C-alpha positions, 0 to 999 in steps of 0.5 A: 470324330463322327463321319458319314460316307455317302460314297467313295468320293463324298464324305462328311467329317465332324458333327457341325459339317454333318449337321450343316451339309447332310440335307443338301448332300442328300438332295444333290444325289440321284442314287447312292448305293451303300458301299461295303468294306470289300469295295462292292456296293448294294442298294439300301433296299437290298441291304441285310443289316444282320450281315453288315460287319462293324455294327454301323448306324444307317440313317434313313429319313426319320428312322435309324437301323443299327446293323447287326441288330436289325431294329429300326428306331426313331432318331431322338429329337433333342429340339422340341417346343416343350423343352424350349417352353419349359426352360423359358418358364423356369427362367420367367419365374426367376425371382431376380427379374421380378425383383429388378422390375419392381425396383424400377417401377417403384423408382418411376412411381416415386418420381412421378406418383401421379403420371401412371402412363409413364409407369406403363411406358417405363415398364414396357421400355425396360422389358423391351430392352431386356428382351433385345439383350437376351436375344443377343446373349442367346445368339452368342451362347449358340454360336459358342456351342457351335464353335466348340462342336466344330473344333472338338467334335463333342456333340455326342457328349454335349446333350449329356452334359447339358442334361447333367447341368439341368439336374444340378440347377434343379437340385440347387433350386430345390435346395432353396425351397428347403433351406433358403438363403438369398443371393445364392449363386446360379439361383439368385443375384449375388448379394454383392451386386444388389446395391449396384443394381439398386443405385442404377435403378434409382436414377430412372425417371423416364421410359427412355431411362428405363430402356437404357438402364434395362440394357445394363441391368441384364448384365447383373441378371445373368448370374441368376438367369443364365442357367436355363438359357445355356441349356436351351442354347446348347439344344438350339445349337444343332440349328443354323444360327439364323434358324435359331431366331424364331426359337429365341423369340419364343423363349424370350417372349415367355421369359418377359411375359411376367414383366409385361403382366406386372406392368399392366396390372400395376398400370391398370390399378389392380395392385401396387408395386409393393404388393407385387414385391411382397408376393415375390418375397412371400412365395420365393421358396415356392418359385424356386421349388417349381423351377427346380422340379421343372429343370430336374425333370428335363435333365433326368429325361435327357440323361435317361436317353 
């Protein structure tokens, strides 16, 4: 288990306690010389890393020095806006979400063919419900990762596992480009779930109904959209739960952005729902390819560190 010893009486044990209490512990200490194995202590400025036994890692601000090696490298920052945005883009171009929104808009337009305003409100209501539910799912995923780290102390391996998972998801999506089959697990909604989703959506006749249906439909979307979200949740688990909210808001705004755009272009008459659905079917292989390349690159970059 990882631990940080500030002095003889002040020690933090475990990944999650260290992440939570490190800054507060540092700020509460006026001075803190480095304790040595022989019981003595020396100020960090006078510490000779080449003579310290055991090759410990000494963290100082943004840098780390590996004792015995005499080098200072920047601490890898797992959490970056680029990573979160990239994962969100992969999720946003997922054919599942586009297909479900198209079905919902078709149901609304079939019931109210001349009331275009209802199409706008229904599309936005559906998108809002998906946005809210995915925020909740994100918090659950992050809390799960935090509990796992707290109980087992696997943070050292967590990012390696997430990196491998990203590579696998990337390869599965690239596979769908070269040999596409609808309903494959982890990349699309399973075929056995599609009739149930269509049946639920066909009953939508109002914006209120679209919002309620959106809440339930997210459960059917999870099998094909949860992959990138799990990777993002694992990265965000390094933060306190409350501090992950801005990141989740950014992620999910990007995730639902295509839904908002499709709703607006249909409402404004630039295209029809049928054209949107047809474009999705025609380009579904390319959507998988783009998503696969982004996921694979993220995973390879993570695994190479």
